[in-house]
Every structure is written in C-alpha cells, then in structure tokens.
N, CA, C, O and CB atoms as a CASP TS submission, in Angstrom:
PFRMAT TS
TARGET T0000
AUTHOR 0000-0000-0000
METHOD Language model
MODEL 1
PARENT N/A
ATOM      1  N   MET     1       9.304  -2.801  -0.834  1.00  0.00           N
ATOM      2  CA  MET     1      10.045  -1.730  -0.275  1.00  0.00           C
ATOM      3  C   MET     1       9.837  -2.726   1.012  1.00  0.00           C
ATOM      4  O   MET     1       8.949  -3.558   1.201  1.00  0.00           O
ATOM      5  CB  MET     1       9.451   0.040  -0.353  1.00  0.00           C
ATOM      6  N   ASN     2      10.770  -2.422   1.696  1.00  0.00           N
ATOM      7  CA  ASN     2      10.871  -3.564   3.147  1.00  0.00           C
ATOM      8  C   ASN     2      11.522  -2.103   3.894  1.00  0.00           C
ATOM      9  O   ASN     2      11.866  -1.021   3.419  1.00  0.00           O
ATOM     10  CB  ASN     2      12.309  -5.509   3.048  1.00  0.00           C
ATOM     11  N   THR     3      11.496  -2.796   5.637  1.00  0.00           N
ATOM     12  CA  THR     3      11.982  -2.265   6.669  1.00  0.00           C
ATOM     13  C   THR     3      13.300  -0.950   6.954  1.00  0.00           C
ATOM     14  O   THR     3      13.561  -0.049   7.751  1.00  0.00           O
ATOM     15  CB  THR     3      12.248  -3.387   7.135  1.00  0.00           C
ATOM     16  N   ASN     4      13.977  -1.746   5.392  1.00  0.00           N
ATOM     17  CA  ASN     4      15.200  -0.884   5.608  1.00  0.00           C
ATOM     18  C   ASN     4      15.188   0.434   4.924  1.00  0.00           C
ATOM     19  O   ASN     4      15.891   1.431   5.090  1.00  0.00           O
ATOM     20  CB  ASN     4      16.409  -1.592   5.155  1.00  0.00           C
ATOM     21  N   THR     5      14.176   0.172   4.086  1.00  0.00           N
ATOM     22  CA  THR     5      14.184   1.553   2.732  1.00  0.00           C
ATOM     23  C   THR     5      12.812   2.459   3.480  1.00  0.00           C
ATOM     24  O   THR     5      12.679   3.672   3.324  1.00  0.00           O
ATOM     25  CB  THR     5      13.613   0.768   0.450  1.00  0.00           C
ATOM     26  N   THR     6      12.246   1.950   3.968  1.00  0.00           N
ATOM     27  CA  THR     6      11.165   2.877   4.556  1.00  0.00           C
ATOM     28  C   THR     6      11.617   4.561   4.739  1.00  0.00           C
ATOM     29  O   THR     6      11.148   5.413   3.985  1.00  0.00           O
ATOM     30  CB  THR     6      10.783   2.223   6.097  1.00  0.00           C
ATOM     31  N   PRO     7      12.503   4.870   5.745  1.00  0.00           N
ATOM     32  CA  PRO     7      13.030   5.967   6.031  1.00  0.00           C
ATOM     33  C   PRO     7      13.096   6.756   4.434  1.00  0.00           C
ATOM     34  O   PRO     7      12.391   7.714   4.117  1.00  0.00           O
ATOM     35  CB  PRO     7      14.447   5.663   6.856  1.00  0.00           C
ATOM     36  N   VAL     8      13.866   6.252   3.770  1.00  0.00           N
ATOM     37  CA  VAL     8      14.592   7.189   2.233  1.00  0.00           C
ATOM     38  C   VAL     8      13.157   6.949   2.013  1.00  0.00           C
ATOM     39  O   VAL     8      12.848   8.137   1.912  1.00  0.00           O
ATOM     40  CB  VAL     8      16.115   6.473   0.797  1.00  0.00           C
ATOM     41  N   LEU     9      12.019   6.310   1.858  1.00  0.00           N
ATOM     42  CA  LEU     9      10.337   6.221   1.213  1.00  0.00           C
ATOM     43  C   LEU     9       9.972   7.881   1.636  1.00  0.00           C
ATOM     44  O   LEU     9       9.591   8.819   0.936  1.00  0.00           O
ATOM     45  CB  LEU     9       8.977   4.722   2.263  1.00  0.00           C
ATOM     46  N   MET    10      10.352   7.746   3.486  1.00  0.00           N
ATOM     47  CA  MET    10       9.569   8.682   3.733  1.00  0.00           C
ATOM     48  C   MET    10      10.242  10.174   3.702  1.00  0.00           C
ATOM     49  O   MET    10       9.627  11.240   3.692  1.00  0.00           O
ATOM     50  CB  MET    10       8.991   8.324   4.938  1.00  0.00           C
ATOM     51  N   ARG    11      11.497  10.004   3.690  1.00  0.00           N
ATOM     52  CA  ARG    11      12.079  11.819   2.681  1.00  0.00           C
ATOM     53  C   ARG    11      11.955  11.935   1.791  1.00  0.00           C
ATOM     54  O   ARG    11      11.985  13.071   1.320  1.00  0.00           O
ATOM     55  CB  ARG    11      13.351  12.413   2.417  1.00  0.00           C
ATOM     56  N   ILE    12      11.746  10.876   1.036  1.00  0.00           N
ATOM     57  CA  ILE    12      11.344  11.436  -0.443  1.00  0.00           C
ATOM     58  C   ILE    12       9.842  12.098  -0.646  1.00  0.00           C
ATOM     59  O   ILE    12       9.499  13.127  -1.229  1.00  0.00           O
ATOM     60  CB  ILE    12      11.423  10.149  -1.509  1.00  0.00           C
ATOM     61  N   VAL    13       8.959  10.932   0.185  1.00  0.00           N
ATOM     62  CA  VAL    13       7.610  11.831   0.155  1.00  0.00           C
ATOM     63  C   VAL    13       7.366  13.189   1.149  1.00  0.00           C
ATOM     64  O   VAL    13       6.416  13.957   0.994  1.00  0.00           O
ATOM     65  CB  VAL    13       6.431  10.822   0.540  1.00  0.00           C
ATOM     66  N   GLU    14       8.453  13.343   2.244  1.00  0.00           N
ATOM     67  CA  GLU    14       8.156  14.526   2.259  1.00  0.00           C
ATOM     68  C   GLU    14       9.054  15.643   1.619  1.00  0.00           C
ATOM     69  O   GLU    14       8.947  16.795   2.038  1.00  0.00           O
ATOM     70  CB  GLU    14       7.952  14.698   3.427  1.00  0.00           C
ATOM     71  N   ALA    15       9.653  15.434   0.940  1.00  0.00           N
ATOM     72  CA  ALA    15      10.582  16.386  -0.071  1.00  0.00           C
ATOM     73  C   ALA    15       9.717  16.285  -1.306  1.00  0.00           C
ATOM     74  O   ALA    15      10.095  16.776  -2.369  1.00  0.00           O
ATOM     75  CB  ALA    15      12.321  15.804  -0.402  1.00  0.00           C
ATOM     76  N   GLY    16       8.340  15.536  -1.161  1.00  0.00           N
ATOM     77  CA  GLY    16       7.214  16.180  -2.449  1.00  0.00           C
ATOM     78  C   GLY    16       7.808  15.005  -3.305  1.00  0.00           C
ATOM     79  O   GLY    16       7.295  15.178  -4.410  1.00  0.00           O
ATOM     80  N   GLY    17       8.685  13.814  -3.382  1.00  0.00           N
ATOM     81  CA  GLY    17       9.286  13.582  -4.885  1.00  0.00           C
ATOM     82  C   GLY    17       8.076  12.125  -5.110  1.00  0.00           C
ATOM     83  O   GLY    17       7.981  11.620  -6.228  1.00  0.00           O
ATOM     84  N   VAL    18       7.414  11.701  -4.180  1.00  0.00           N
ATOM     85  CA  VAL    18       6.381  10.914  -4.391  1.00  0.00           C
ATOM     86  C   VAL    18       4.997  11.288  -4.120  1.00  0.00           C
ATOM     87  O   VAL    18       5.034  12.297  -3.416  1.00  0.00           O
ATOM     88  CB  VAL    18       6.620   9.933  -3.796  1.00  0.00           C
ATOM     89  N   GLU    19       3.570  10.875  -4.398  1.00  0.00           N
ATOM     90  CA  GLU    19       2.813  11.581  -4.157  1.00  0.00           C
ATOM     91  C   GLU    19       1.977  10.061  -3.149  1.00  0.00           C
ATOM     92  O   GLU    19       1.249   9.313  -3.802  1.00  0.00           O
ATOM     93  CB  GLU    19       2.206  12.478  -5.579  1.00  0.00           C
ATOM     94  N   PRO    20       2.102   9.889  -2.243  1.00  0.00           N
ATOM     95  CA  PRO    20       1.252   8.576  -1.448  1.00  0.00           C
ATOM     96  C   PRO    20       0.353   7.966  -1.872  1.00  0.00           C
ATOM     97  O   PRO    20       0.264   6.743  -1.759  1.00  0.00           O
ATOM     98  CB  PRO    20       0.648   8.788  -0.381  1.00  0.00           C
ATOM     99  N   ALA    21      -0.871   9.027  -2.702  1.00  0.00           N
ATOM    100  CA  ALA    21      -2.196   8.363  -3.042  1.00  0.00           C
ATOM    101  C   ALA    21      -1.726   7.985  -4.051  1.00  0.00           C
ATOM    102  O   ALA    21      -2.665   7.234  -4.316  1.00  0.00           O
ATOM    103  CB  ALA    21      -3.517   9.063  -3.164  1.00  0.00           C
ATOM    104  N   GLY    22      -0.955   7.829  -5.001  1.00  0.00           N
ATOM    105  CA  GLY    22      -1.050   7.308  -5.870  1.00  0.00           C
ATOM    106  C   GLY    22       0.027   5.512  -6.119  1.00  0.00           C
ATOM    107  O   GLY    22       0.267   4.788  -7.085  1.00  0.00           O
ATOM    108  N   LEU    23       0.369   5.490  -4.660  1.00  0.00           N
ATOM    109  CA  LEU    23       1.140   3.794  -4.267  1.00  0.00           C
ATOM    110  C   LEU    23      -0.277   3.303  -4.226  1.00  0.00           C
ATOM    111  O   LEU    23      -0.430   2.193  -4.735  1.00  0.00           O
ATOM    112  CB  LEU    23       2.272   3.441  -2.444  1.00  0.00           C
ATOM    113  N   VAL    24      -1.362   3.887  -3.728  1.00  0.00           N
ATOM    114  CA  VAL    24      -2.304   3.001  -3.096  1.00  0.00           C
ATOM    115  C   VAL    24      -3.099   2.280  -4.482  1.00  0.00           C
ATOM    116  O   VAL    24      -3.653   2.850  -5.422  1.00  0.00           O
ATOM    117  CB  VAL    24      -3.389   3.941  -1.974  1.00  0.00           C
ATOM    118  N   THR    25      -2.948   1.026  -4.253  1.00  0.00           N
ATOM    119  CA  THR    25      -3.721   0.146  -5.853  1.00  0.00           C
ATOM    120  C   THR    25      -5.077  -0.154  -5.493  1.00  0.00           C
ATOM    121  O   THR    25      -5.971  -0.248  -6.335  1.00  0.00           O
ATOM    122  CB  THR    25      -2.961  -1.617  -6.396  1.00  0.00           C
ATOM    123  N   HIS    26      -5.242  -0.300  -4.313  1.00  0.00           N
ATOM    124  CA  HIS    26      -6.696  -1.461  -3.468  1.00  0.00           C
ATOM    125  C   HIS    26      -6.622  -0.546  -2.553  1.00  0.00           C
ATOM    126  O   HIS    26      -5.652   0.167  -2.294  1.00  0.00           O
ATOM    127  CB  HIS    26      -6.491  -3.426  -2.757  1.00  0.00           C
ATOM    128  N   ARG    27      -8.016  -0.570  -1.883  1.00  0.00           N
ATOM    129  CA  ARG    27      -8.854   0.052  -0.991  1.00  0.00           C
ATOM    130  C   ARG    27      -9.913  -1.064  -0.552  1.00  0.00           C
ATOM    131  O   ARG    27     -10.796  -1.576  -1.240  1.00  0.00           O
ATOM    132  CB  ARG    27      -9.497   1.345  -1.650  1.00  0.00           C
ATOM    133  N   PHE    28      -9.485  -1.364   1.157  1.00  0.00           N
ATOM    134  CA  PHE    28     -10.651  -2.226   1.471  1.00  0.00           C
ATOM    135  C   PHE    28     -11.488  -1.998   2.323  1.00  0.00           C
ATOM    136  O   PHE    28     -11.737  -0.869   1.902  1.00  0.00           O
ATOM    137  CB  PHE    28     -10.390  -3.265   1.763  1.00  0.00           C
ATOM    138  N   LYS    29     -12.346  -2.132   3.431  1.00  0.00           N
ATOM    139  CA  LYS    29     -12.952  -2.036   4.424  1.00  0.00           C
ATOM    140  C   LYS    29     -12.312  -2.348   5.447  1.00  0.00           C
ATOM    141  O   LYS    29     -11.410  -2.988   4.906  1.00  0.00           O
ATOM    142  CB  LYS    29     -13.880  -2.543   4.360  1.00  0.00           C
ATOM    143  N   LEU    30     -12.040  -2.394   6.757  1.00  0.00           N
ATOM    144  CA  LEU    30     -11.390  -3.439   7.613  1.00  0.00           C
ATOM    145  C   LEU    30     -12.040  -4.766   7.753  1.00  0.00           C
ATOM    146  O   LEU    30     -11.441  -5.841   7.740  1.00  0.00           O
ATOM    147  CB  LEU    30     -11.245  -2.939   8.920  1.00  0.00           C
ATOM    148  N   ASP    31     -13.438  -4.582   7.902  1.00  0.00           N
ATOM    149  CA  ASP    31     -13.928  -6.168   7.405  1.00  0.00           C
ATOM    150  C   ASP    31     -14.062  -6.705   6.660  1.00  0.00           C
ATOM    151  O   ASP    31     -14.849  -7.651   6.692  1.00  0.00           O
ATOM    152  CB  ASP    31     -14.667  -6.604   7.495  1.00  0.00           C
ATOM    153  N   ASP    32     -13.152  -6.284   5.279  1.00  0.00           N
ATOM    154  CA  ASP    32     -13.004  -7.030   4.065  1.00  0.00           C
ATOM    155  C   ASP    32     -11.447  -7.719   4.194  1.00  0.00           C
ATOM    156  O   ASP    32     -11.159  -8.731   3.555  1.00  0.00           O
ATOM    157  CB  ASP    32     -13.219  -5.968   2.687  1.00  0.00           C
ATOM    158  N   ILE    33     -10.647  -7.155   4.947  1.00  0.00           N
ATOM    159  CA  ILE    33      -9.553  -7.756   5.787  1.00  0.00           C
ATOM    160  C   ILE    33      -8.639  -9.234   4.825  1.00  0.00           C
ATOM    161  O   ILE    33      -7.692  -9.512   4.089  1.00  0.00           O
ATOM    162  CB  ILE    33     -10.484  -8.358   7.406  1.00  0.00           C
ATOM    163  N   GLU    34      -9.650  -9.694   5.453  1.00  0.00           N
ATOM    164  CA  GLU    34      -9.216 -11.629   4.791  1.00  0.00           C
ATOM    165  C   GLU    34      -9.040 -11.402   3.234  1.00  0.00           C
ATOM    166  O   GLU    34      -8.136 -11.917   2.576  1.00  0.00           O
ATOM    167  CB  GLU    34     -10.908 -13.177   5.001  1.00  0.00           C
ATOM    168  N   LYS    35     -10.018 -10.567   2.730  1.00  0.00           N
ATOM    169  CA  LYS    35      -9.785 -10.442   1.133  1.00  0.00           C
ATOM    170  C   LYS    35      -8.684  -9.734   0.786  1.00  0.00           C
ATOM    171  O   LYS    35      -7.989 -10.059  -0.177  1.00  0.00           O
ATOM    172  CB  LYS    35     -10.882  -9.775   0.398  1.00  0.00           C
ATOM    173  N   ALA    36      -8.381  -8.497   1.697  1.00  0.00           N
ATOM    174  CA  ALA    36      -6.959  -7.649   1.257  1.00  0.00           C
ATOM    175  C   ALA    36      -5.972  -8.523   1.275  1.00  0.00           C
ATOM    176  O   ALA    36      -5.250  -8.562   0.280  1.00  0.00           O
ATOM    177  CB  ALA    36      -6.469  -6.427   2.208  1.00  0.00           C
ATOM    178  N   TYR    37      -5.663  -9.556   2.558  1.00  0.00           N
ATOM    179  CA  TYR    37      -4.557 -10.569   2.502  1.00  0.00           C
ATOM    180  C   TYR    37      -4.982 -11.469   1.056  1.00  0.00           C
ATOM    181  O   TYR    37      -4.410 -11.218  -0.004  1.00  0.00           O
ATOM    182  CB  TYR    37      -4.524 -11.604   4.083  1.00  0.00           C
ATOM    183  N   ASP    38      -5.491 -11.977   1.104  1.00  0.00           N
ATOM    184  CA  ASP    38      -5.667 -12.696  -0.123  1.00  0.00           C
ATOM    185  C   ASP    38      -5.439 -12.138  -1.608  1.00  0.00           C
ATOM    186  O   ASP    38      -5.094 -12.817  -2.575  1.00  0.00           O
ATOM    187  CB  ASP    38      -6.911 -13.091  -0.057  1.00  0.00           C
ATOM    188  N   VAL    39      -5.694 -10.798  -1.591  1.00  0.00           N
ATOM    189  CA  VAL    39      -5.265  -9.770  -3.106  1.00  0.00           C
ATOM    190  C   VAL    39      -4.002  -9.685  -2.613  1.00  0.00           C
ATOM    191  O   VAL    39      -3.254  -9.613  -3.588  1.00  0.00           O
ATOM    192  CB  VAL    39      -6.074  -7.994  -3.497  1.00  0.00           C
ATOM    193  N   PHE    40      -3.418  -9.657  -1.669  1.00  0.00           N
ATOM    194  CA  PHE    40      -1.582  -9.152  -1.300  1.00  0.00           C
ATOM    195  C   PHE    40      -1.002 -10.373  -1.909  1.00  0.00           C
ATOM    196  O   PHE    40      -0.261 -10.446  -2.890  1.00  0.00           O
ATOM    197  CB  PHE    40      -0.936  -8.982   0.715  1.00  0.00           C
ATOM    198  N   SER    41      -1.453 -11.288  -1.179  1.00  0.00           N
ATOM    199  CA  SER    41      -0.848 -12.687  -1.419  1.00  0.00           C
ATOM    200  C   SER    41      -0.350 -13.114  -3.030  1.00  0.00           C
ATOM    201  O   SER    41       0.637 -13.743  -3.408  1.00  0.00           O
ATOM    202  CB  SER    41      -2.027 -13.750  -0.939  1.00  0.00           C
ATOM    203  N   GLN    42      -1.453 -12.500  -3.775  1.00  0.00           N
ATOM    204  CA  GLN    42      -0.686 -12.637  -5.240  1.00  0.00           C
ATOM    205  C   GLN    42      -1.258 -11.528  -5.411  1.00  0.00           C
ATOM    206  O   GLN    42      -2.439 -11.296  -5.671  1.00  0.00           O
ATOM    207  CB  GLN    42      -0.901 -13.879  -6.429  1.00  0.00           C
ATOM    208  N   ALA    43       0.113 -10.428  -5.170  1.00  0.00           N
ATOM    209  CA  ALA    43       0.376  -9.045  -5.761  1.00  0.00           C
ATOM    210  C   ALA    43       0.690  -8.955  -7.070  1.00  0.00           C
ATOM    211  O   ALA    43      -0.118  -8.353  -7.777  1.00  0.00           O
ATOM    212  CB  ALA    43       1.381  -8.400  -5.149  1.00  0.00           C
ATOM    213  N   ALA    44       1.823  -9.478  -7.657  1.00  0.00           N
ATOM    214  CA  ALA    44       2.378  -9.556  -9.014  1.00  0.00           C
ATOM    215  C   ALA    44       0.737  -9.570  -9.897  1.00  0.00           C
ATOM    216  O   ALA    44       0.329  -8.634 -10.585  1.00  0.00           O
ATOM    217  CB  ALA    44       3.551 -11.176  -9.228  1.00  0.00           C
ATOM    218  N   LYS    45      -0.050 -10.955  -9.634  1.00  0.00           N
ATOM    219  CA  LYS    45      -1.406 -10.746 -10.453  1.00  0.00           C
ATOM    220  C   LYS    45      -1.980 -10.233 -10.412  1.00  0.00           C
ATOM    221  O   LYS    45      -2.475  -9.975 -11.509  1.00  0.00           O
ATOM    222  CB  LYS    45      -2.115 -11.212 -10.606  1.00  0.00           C
ATOM    223  N   GLU    46      -2.549  -9.548  -9.280  1.00  0.00           N
ATOM    224  CA  GLU    46      -3.537  -8.089  -8.653  1.00  0.00           C
ATOM    225  C   GLU    46      -3.033  -7.213  -8.970  1.00  0.00           C
ATOM    226  O   GLU    46      -3.721  -6.200  -8.844  1.00  0.00           O
ATOM    227  CB  GLU    46      -3.782  -7.736  -7.193  1.00  0.00           C
ATOM    228  N   GLN    47      -1.940  -7.046  -9.416  1.00  0.00           N
ATOM    229  CA  GLN    47      -0.975  -5.876  -9.724  1.00  0.00           C
ATOM    230  C   GLN    47      -1.060  -4.736  -8.549  1.00  0.00           C
ATOM    231  O   GLN    47      -1.158  -3.536  -8.805  1.00  0.00           O
ATOM    232  CB  GLN    47      -1.386  -5.182 -11.235  1.00  0.00           C
ATOM    233  N   ALA    48      -1.004  -5.345  -7.067  1.00  0.00           N
ATOM    234  CA  ALA    48      -1.188  -4.762  -5.733  1.00  0.00           C
ATOM    235  C   ALA    48       0.764  -4.252  -5.436  1.00  0.00           C
ATOM    236  O   ALA    48       1.760  -4.972  -5.498  1.00  0.00           O
ATOM    237  CB  ALA    48      -2.052  -6.257  -4.418  1.00  0.00           C
ATOM    238  N   ILE    49       0.640  -2.716  -5.114  1.00  0.00           N
ATOM    239  CA  ILE    49       1.540  -2.078  -5.078  1.00  0.00           C
ATOM    240  C   ILE    49       1.335  -2.020  -3.258  1.00  0.00           C
ATOM    241  O   ILE    49       2.084  -2.738  -2.594  1.00  0.00           O
ATOM    242  CB  ILE    49       1.486  -0.789  -6.148  1.00  0.00           C
ATOM    243  N   LYS    50       0.297  -1.139  -2.537  1.00  0.00           N
ATOM    244  CA  LYS    50      -0.082  -1.043  -1.659  1.00  0.00           C
ATOM    245  C   LYS    50      -1.469  -0.990  -1.078  1.00  0.00           C
ATOM    246  O   LYS    50      -2.091  -0.120  -1.687  1.00  0.00           O
ATOM    247  CB  LYS    50       0.448  -0.436  -1.540  1.00  0.00           C
ATOM    248  N   MET    51      -2.111  -1.480  -0.281  1.00  0.00           N
ATOM    249  CA  MET    51      -3.258  -1.794   0.209  1.00  0.00           C
ATOM    250  C   MET    51      -3.665  -0.357   1.471  1.00  0.00           C
ATOM    251  O   MET    51      -2.883   0.181   2.255  1.00  0.00           O
ATOM    252  CB  MET    51      -3.048  -3.477   0.839  1.00  0.00           C
ATOM    253  N   LEU    52      -4.935  -0.112   1.286  1.00  0.00           N
ATOM    254  CA  LEU    52      -5.443   0.746   2.385  1.00  0.00           C
ATOM    255  C   LEU    52      -6.715   0.486   2.735  1.00  0.00           C
ATOM    256  O   LEU    52      -7.683   0.272   2.005  1.00  0.00           O
ATOM    257  CB  LEU    52      -5.384   2.086   2.107  1.00  0.00           C
ATOM    258  N   LEU    53      -6.623   0.529   4.166  1.00  0.00           N
ATOM    259  CA  LEU    53      -7.888  -0.483   4.949  1.00  0.00           C
ATOM    260  C   LEU    53      -8.119   0.600   5.853  1.00  0.00           C
ATOM    261  O   LEU    53      -7.289   1.136   6.586  1.00  0.00           O
ATOM    262  CB  LEU    53      -7.454  -2.204   5.839  1.00  0.00           C
ATOM    263  N   THR    54     -10.030   1.019   5.652  1.00  0.00           N
ATOM    264  CA  THR    54     -10.378   1.895   6.246  1.00  0.00           C
ATOM    265  C   THR    54     -11.703   0.916   7.434  1.00  0.00           C
ATOM    266  O   THR    54     -12.295  -0.162   7.388  1.00  0.00           O
ATOM    267  CB  THR    54     -10.803   3.140   5.068  1.00  0.00           C
ATOM    268  N   ALA    55     -11.646   1.794   8.136  1.00  0.00           N
ATOM    269  CA  ALA    55     -12.253   1.683   9.308  1.00  0.00           C
ATOM    270  C   ALA    55     -14.211   1.849   8.793  1.00  0.00           C
ATOM    271  O   ALA    55     -15.158   1.728   9.569  1.00  0.00           O
ATOM    272  CB  ALA    55     -11.460   3.050  10.437  1.00  0.00           C
ATOM    273  N   GLU    56     -14.260   2.059   7.726  1.00  0.00           N
ATOM    274  CA  GLU    56     -15.857   2.950   7.410  1.00  0.00           C
ATOM    275  C   GLU    56     -16.606   1.554   6.688  1.00  0.00           C
ATOM    276  O   GLU    56     -17.763   1.618   6.275  1.00  0.00           O
ATOM    277  CB  GLU    56     -15.726   4.745   5.931  1.00  0.00           C
TER
END
C-alpha cells in the first residue's frame, strides 16, 4: 500500500470490505518506536503488514 492506493483502501474499509483490525500484525507502545521501526524495516521476515503504536 502507498499514498496512491490509500483512497481506494479507505473506500473498501468504509464499505465493510476489509476489517482494519485484521491488517494490524504488530502492536507497540510509543516508547518502543525504535523497535517498531526495526521490525518494519524487516517486514517480510517479521511478517509485518501494519504496525499500531499506542501512547499507553
């Protein structure tokens, strides 16, 4: 996914065609953002699709 396909994806999500939570493969606290970047830099190896960062 890139900025060119975001509008299409948003329409699919809004129409109920994709459950956004299913795209999140990894969750990190904001304090662990460096680890999140490391994981995403090896997305294929880590099987990372989307990362969710939380302020908690």
